[in-house]
VOGU-3710 file (C-alpha; in Angstrom, 3 decimals, decimal comma):
1> mlfailiigv> -3,563/10,743/28,740  -2,662/13,373/26,168  -2,616/10,765/23,409  -5,985/9,427/24,589  -7,423/12,947/24,426  -6,212/13,300/20,840  -7,744/9,934/19,864  -11,056/10,915/21,452  -10,944/14,254/19,623  -10,473/12,526/16,253
11> fliivatskf> -13,220/10,037/17,145  -15,600/12,909/17,916  -14,849/14,445/14,508  -15,554/11,154/12,734  -18,782/10,455/14,623  -20,091/14,002/14,197  -19,360/13,918/10,464  -20,422/10,387/9,548  -23,206/9,528/12,007  -24,758/12,920/12,764
21> klhpflslml> -23,986/14,395/9,324  -22,496/17,542/10,832  -20,524/19,613/8,346  -16,787/18,776/8,546  -15,984/22,417/9,363  -18,027/22,363/12,570  -16,858/18,835/13,376  -13,248/19,958/13,141  -13,879/23,037/15,261  -15,602/20,995/17,985
31> gtlfvgiasg> -12,762/18,477/17,948  -10,246/21,312/18,174  -11,995/22,851/21,178  -12,189/19,482/22,903  -8,484/18,712/22,429  -7,438/22,191/23,537  -9,595/22,318/26,652  -9,211/18,660/27,698  -5,423/18,859/27,397  -5,382/21,564/30,062
41> mplakvveni> -4,457/24,422/27,744  -5,463/27,839/29,169  -8,758/28,937/27,633  -7,291/32,177/26,294  -4,513/30,164/24,669  -7,066/27,834/23,044  -8,743/30,820/21,379  -5,392/32,304/20,358  -4,232/29,028/18,779  -7,509/28,535/16,913
51> nsgfgglmgg> -7,323/32,027/15,455  -3,649/31,847/14,542  -3,933/28,321/13,117  -6,944/29,208/10,976  -5,584/32,544/9,795  -2,036/31,335/9,295  -3,044/28,543/6,945  -5,471/30,750/5,029  -2,735/33,328/4,582  -0,557/30,746/2,888
61> iglvivfgti> -2,948/28,820/0,645  -6,420/30,399/0,830  -6,131/32,423/-2,364  -4,525/29,510/-4,192  -7,625/27,415/-3,482  -9,947/30,222/-4,613  -8,130/30,878/-7,885  -7,825/27,161/-8,614  -11,573/26,752/-8,127  -12,307/29,691/-10,455
71> igiilektga> -10,175/28,082/-13,172  -12,034/24,795/-12,719  -15,473/26,395/-13,024  -14,507/28,293/-16,182  -13,066/25,151/-17,777  -16,278/23,342/-16,909  -18,751/25,948/-18,154  -16,956/26,963/-21,354  -16,540/23,419/-22,639  -12,746/23,571/-22,261
81> alrmaevvlr> -12,785/20,380/-20,171  -14,663/18,657/-22,981  -12,190/20,012/-25,519  -9,356/18,469/-23,504  -11,245/15,192/-23,466  -11,840/15,334/-27,210  -8,134/16,006/-27,859  -7,108/13,004/-25,757  -9,613/10,826/-27,612  -8,151/11,888/-30,950
91> ivgpknpqla> -4,603/11,109/-29,778  -5,327/7,762/-28,140  -7,855/6,654/-30,730  -11,211/4,846/-30,489  -9,510/1,451/-30,239  -8,375/2,244/-26,687  -11,518/3,731/-25,109  -10,739/2,814/-21,480  -7,213/4,214/-21,771  -8,670/7,403/-23,231
101> msligyivsi> -11,089/7,700/-20,314  -8,283/7,173/-17,769  -6,109/9,864/-19,380  -9,043/12,263/-19,667  -9,814/11,826/-15,965  -6,127/12,280/-15,054  -6,006/15,647/-16,860  -9,453/17,074/-16,126  -9,373/16,470/-12,360  -6,296/18,636/-11,827
111> pvfcdsgfvi> -8,411/21,827/-11,794  -11,952/20,334/-11,699  -13,398/18,423/-8,711  -13,690/14,713/-9,500  -17,468/14,704/-8,849  -18,010/17,523/-11,352  -15,557/15,993/-13,805  -17,501/12,734/-13,931  -20,803/14,544/-14,493  -19,313/16,753/-17,234
121> lnslrkalak> -17,833/13,801/-19,113  -20,697/11,372/-18,529  -22,366/11,743/-21,931  -19,013/11,451/-23,703  -18,183/8,318/-21,714  -21,457/6,610/-22,636  -21,247/7,590/-26,290  -17,671/6,351/-26,629  -18,559/3,070/-24,899  -21,383/2,593/-27,382
131> kanvalasms> -19,150/3,396/-30,360  -16,325/1,095/-29,205  -18,770/-1,625/-28,040  -17,156/-2,006/-24,609  -18,748/-2,496/-21,189  -20,146/0,708/-19,762  -18,973/-0,232/-16,267  -15,436/-0,552/-17,593  -15,554/2,976/-19,028  -17,030/4,306/-15,787
141> valatglyat> -14,241/2,883/-13,613  -11,542/4,015/-16,044  -12,842/7,591/-15,932  -13,542/7,576/-12,185  -10,103/6,260/-11,210  -8,326/8,695/-13,525  -10,234/11,576/-11,932  -9,637/10,183/-8,442  -5,853/9,904/-8,830  -5,044/13,546/-9,541
151> hnlvpptpgp> -7,870/14,769/-7,283  -6,051/13,350/-4,266  -2,457/14,007/-5,296  -2,013/17,067/-7,522  -2,425/20,744/-6,552  -4,264/23,036/-7,200  -6,889/20,527/-6,041  -7,725/21,753/-2,493  -6,923/18,546/-0,584  -3,226/18,291/-1,491
161> iaaagnigae> -2,808/22,052/-1,085  -4,330/21,901/2,406  -2,056/19,008/3,345  0,966/20,940/2,096  -0,022/23,996/4,112  -0,613/22,011/7,297  2,829/20,380/7,236  4,604/23,623/6,334  5,298/22,743/2,701  3,348/25,546/1,028
171> nflgtiilfg> 6,633/26,959/-0,331  7,306/23,674/-2,138  4,131/23,478/-4,229  6,152/23,143/-7,430  7,821/20,009/-6,092  4,506/18,667/-4,812  2,842/19,231/-8,207  5,705/17,410/-9,939  5,573/14,443/-7,576  1,782/14,443/-7,681
181> livaipatvv> 1,795/14,195/-11,482  4,326/11,352/-11,323  2,744/9,402/-8,466  -0,726/9,749/-10,014  0,478/7,790/-13,061  0,666/4,335/-11,388  -2,569/5,158/-9,538  -4,238/5,823/-12,891  -2,666/2,761/-14,499  -3,941/0,376/-11,813
191> gyfwatrvas> -7,388/1,944/-12,170  -7,227/1,320/-15,919  -6,271/-2,320/-15,416  -9,051/-2,787/-12,875  -11,488/-1,271/-15,352  -10,411/-3,570/-18,175  -9,962/-6,767/-16,154  -12,738/-6,604/-13,534  -15,297/-3,899/-14,343  -15,519/-5,061/-17,963
201> kidvedfgdd> -17,300/-8,203/-16,713  -20,092/-6,242/-14,996  -23,372/-5,679/-16,849  -25,389/-2,477/-16,468  -28,569/-1,026/-17,946  -28,911/-0,503/-21,708  -27,720/2,764/-23,240  -31,258/3,876/-24,027  -31,610/6,765/-26,459  -28,243/8,375/-25,792
211> ldydeivksf> -26,547/10,179/-28,662  -23,666/8,516/-30,448  -20,098/9,815/-30,205  -20,168/12,046/-33,298  -23,475/13,609/-32,232  -22,094/14,258/-28,746  -19,060/16,069/-30,185  -21,313/18,149/-32,445  -23,613/18,976/-29,534  -20,736/20,715/-27,758
221> gkmpstfaaf> -21,065/23,517/-30,279  -18,055/25,760/-30,801  -15,506/24,645/-28,226  -12,295/26,508/-27,345  -9,122/25,729/-29,235  -6,790/23,093/-27,837  -4,214/25,709/-26,863  -6,773/27,902/-25,114  -8,342/24,940/-23,298  -5,066/23,614/-21,862
231> lpivlpitli> -3,419/26,992/-21,129  -5,198/27,722/-17,794  -3,776/24,459/-16,414  -0,393/24,373/-18,113  0,528/28,027/-17,503  0,359/28,093/-13,668  1,993/24,666/-13,360  4,817/25,800/-15,649  5,325/29,082/-13,791  5,385/27,342/-10,407
241> gigsvlsflk> 7,834/24,794/-11,807  10,190/27,455/-13,167  10,073/29,347/-9,877  10,818/26,178/-7,918  13,813/25,330/-10,114  15,259/28,846/-9,830  14,811/28,810/-6,062  16,440/25,380/-5,797  19,400/26,505/-7,901  19,547/29,824/-5,968
251> vdgtvasffn> 19,763/31,857/-9,164  20,070/35,612/-8,609  19,418/38,598/-10,851  16,529/40,681/-12,118  15,211/38,080/-14,552  15,379/35,347/-11,914  13,583/37,563/-9,398  10,850/38,257/-11,949  10,289/34,556/-12,658  10,444/33,776/-8,934
261> flgqpviali> 7,640/36,317/-8,540  5,618/34,693/-11,332  6,306/31,301/-9,780  4,695/32,176/-6,484  1,576/29,962/-6,333  -0,818/32,898/-5,874  0,626/34,816/-8,848  0,818/31,666/-11,007  -2,843/30,855/-10,293  -3,828/34,470/-11,059
271> agvvaamfll> -2,089/34,016/-14,416  -4,149/30,859/-14,884  -7,343/32,793/-14,129  -6,372/35,456/-16,686  -5,769/32,715/-19,276  -9,141/31,191/-18,402  -10,856/34,539/-18,951  -10,050/34,304/-22,667  -12,260/31,211/-22,774  -15,387/33,126/-21,789
281> pkydeetltk> -17,934/33,240/-24,643  -18,927/36,763/-23,638  -18,161/39,256/-20,912  -21,317/40,102/-19,009  -22,951/39,614/-15,633  -23,603/35,924/-16,346  -19,949/35,016/-16,891  -18,101/37,645/-14,859  -20,364/37,625/-11,811  -22,491/34,471/-11,689
291> wigaalldaa> -19,825/32,031/-12,893  -17,198/33,513/-10,591  -19,786/33,577/-7,785  -20,438/29,874/-8,336  -16,704/29,222/-8,021  -16,548/31,163/-4,762  -19,488/29,156/-3,418  -17,637/25,955/-4,288  -14,447/27,236/-2,674  -16,084/28,434/0,549
301> pillitgagg> -16,612/25,053/2,286  -13,141/23,904/1,232  -11,615/27,062/2,678  -13,498/26,618/5,950  -12,529/22,941/6,273  -8,919/23,771/5,445  -8,798/26,639/7,924  -10,380/24,494/10,622  -7,743/21,872/9,896  -5,091/24,543/10,403
311> afgkviketg> -6,617/25,439/13,763  -6,751/21,755/14,733  -3,109/21,310/13,797  -2,012/24,391/15,727  -3,783/23,257/18,893  -2,289/19,761/18,574  1,175/21,231/18,118  0,828/23,440/21,176  -0,165/20,491/23,378  3,357/19,116/22,951
321> igdmiqgwsf> 2,144/15,739/21,759  4,835/15,615/19,073  7,617/15,689/21,648  5,789/13,106/23,737  5,363/10,669/20,836  9,009/11,071/19,880  9,893/9,662/23,291  8,019/6,440/22,642  10,450/3,629/21,938  8,441/2,038/19,103
331> idsfsgvlfl> 8,545/5,268/17,060  12,128/4,441/16,124  10,740/1,468/14,203  8,876/3,911/11,930  11,828/6,080/11,012  12,812/6,725/7,418  10,643/5,241/4,701  8,466/3,340/7,189  7,250/6,659/8,594  5,155/7,078/5,437
341> lipfliaaal> 2,941/4,241/6,662  1,768/6,378/9,589  0,082/9,159/7,530  -1,132/6,559/5,031  -2,895/4,444/7,655  -4,345/7,459/9,479  -5,699/8,964/6,252  -7,075/5,597/5,114  -8,879/5,119/8,420  -10,339/8,626/8,272
351> ktaqgsstaa> -11,351/8,290/4,610  -13,056/4,952/5,190  -14,818/6,205/8,323  -16,150/9,566/7,175  -16,025/9,515/3,366  -14,380/12,812/2,417  -10,924/12,630/0,846  -10,382/16,336/1,455  -11,250/16,020/5,143  -8,934/12,991/5,426
361> lvitssliap> -6,088/14,992/3,869  -6,733/17,987/6,136  -7,082/16,063/9,406  -4,182/13,676/8,774  -1,781/16,452/7,830  -2,807/18,328/10,992  -2,170/15,240/13,118  1,273/14,390/11,767  2,641/17,936/11,361  4,114/18,040/14,911
371> llptmgiega> 5,920/14,753/14,269  7,810/15,828/11,149  10,458/18,078/12,770  11,085/15,541/15,528  11,545/12,796/12,909  13,955/14,975/10,954  11,649/15,196/7,916  12,169/18,525/6,183  12,906/19,917/2,737  11,002/19,850/-0,537
381> vplalvvmai> 11,301/16,177/-1,554  10,629/14,502/1,839  7,655/16,764/2,545  6,267/16,232/-0,964  6,427/12,474/-0,437  4,628/12,850/2,893  1,816/14,643/1,031  1,750/11,754/-1,453  1,476/9,248/1,414  -1,458/11,186/2,881
391> gagamtvshv> -3,080/11,351/-0,563  -2,643/7,582/-0,956  -4,492/7,053/2,317  -7,186/9,541/1,296  -7,929/7,301/-1,702  -8,495/4,243/0,486  -11,413/3,613/0,012  -14,411/5,179/-1,752  -17,657/3,545/-0,622  -21,219/4,434/0,405
401> ndsffwvvte> -20,315/7,379/2,657  -18,430/9,103/-0,195  -20,339/11,426/-2,534  -18,071/10,437/-5,438  -19,092/6,790/-4,980  -22,731/7,743/-5,509  -21,955/10,006/-8,474  -20,182/7,120/-10,208  -22,843/4,591/-9,174  -25,895/6,613/-10,198
411> fsglkvnday> -24,539/8,004/-13,468  -23,180/4,584/-14,466  -26,307/2,601/-13,647  -24,319/0,294/-11,376  -25,941/-1,699/-8,605  -24,425/-1,020/-5,191  -22,904/-4,507/-4,934  -21,354/-4,118/-8,373  -20,102/-0,653/-7,441  -18,271/-2,178/-4,479
421> kaqtmatlmq> -16,570/-4,658/-6,824  -15,770/-2,039/-9,430  -15,277/1,363/-7,774  -14,495/0,567/-4,129  -12,005/-2,198/-4,890  -10,409/-0,065/-7,603  -9,792/2,738/-5,108  -8,322/0,238/-2,644  -5,861/-0,911/-5,299  -5,078/2,707/-6,169
431> glvtiiftmi> -4,263/3,551/-2,557  -2,042/0,502/-2,072  -0,143/1,017/-5,329  0,299/4,722/-4,574  1,805/4,198/-1,115  4,128/1,467/-2,431  5,303/3,698/-5,279  5,761/6,633/-2,873  7,884/4,488/-0,574  10,032/3,392/-3,521
441> lwlilv> 10,585/7,034/-4,463  11,601/7,767/-0,858  14,205/4,976/-0,934  15,626/6,337/-4,188  15,534/10,087/-3,545  15,739/10,723/0,209
//
């Protein structure tokens, strides 16, 4: 009965979000209340668990999400994201335009939401396709899949951070970033191959009067230097990495303590914000208030969804469903590496049903969190691979109920049927390759 209540609660969230278009925050809260009350939990305890679950998760990762969003907005508005794209194009060369687009998406989507990243780079994508004389659909899928890979797998993107917080891995963000960067590589590669082998055969509208590549680069005006453009991303990732290594090696001393402090995700992201501030063209109300305000507006719904996911997870944990599921005989069949299939399939079902990758990451991590201790899954590497498995499911698949699907479709001039062949099938391949690669890593490292 308890398991049935949980299934109904998840079903209510999906229906409210996808059919009635209710915001995921309210859908999650309604589902949380239903599970808590229907499971027989005392009403006062339901309220207590909602408050503690919401506040506890926000205390661990809320500021990280905010600072990461601020960095993304500044990179977007100052042209730093375009500078990064231009640098990649120079390195890869015009003879490999799809590969350039895949790499650009891989890098830019670490701090910038994939929807925004595609819009920012749209003119560059079209101009480069025209210059290289390659199919526009091919360039679109290469860029979209590169953006999609790191969006679902690499902090400080909110989805992976929320998943880490829900399963109690917020102290292992350095490890999760490292694995996210690694696991996103095969996801990006399969997207590139899909772009060159399948999407390249799809015809779209003519280019029209778009500028050519050289004119697009000139139209950027004075862009930040390469060092300044990459620093807001590289600096926090490096600091978190150093802190994680020192903690793993249990190094003591004043210097180690100082770098452990700098390696705390909140401090590292603050350092990234400071580095981003040097990108600002001027320091006035427009940049210091309105730009930062826009970042806070972008962060607000993510924070609310994440916090609601924390409340959902806390209520689920307090129902005791984790202990109950552990007693089921078939669970033994999903021990070890096979356990990764559980979060993958749940996240894939949620993603396909309601469209949001972030919501799929949040809800799935809330659902499986009670299972992890009972399955003996703990420590940096196993928990990081669980986040990767959830991210793989959250990729599978992007279709008409996903805003990113429509961004790619509309800006690329793709027909919906062609978008299914190009974008939706590409994301399916990305999800499958990602979970397979994650399972291989588990067999090697755990």
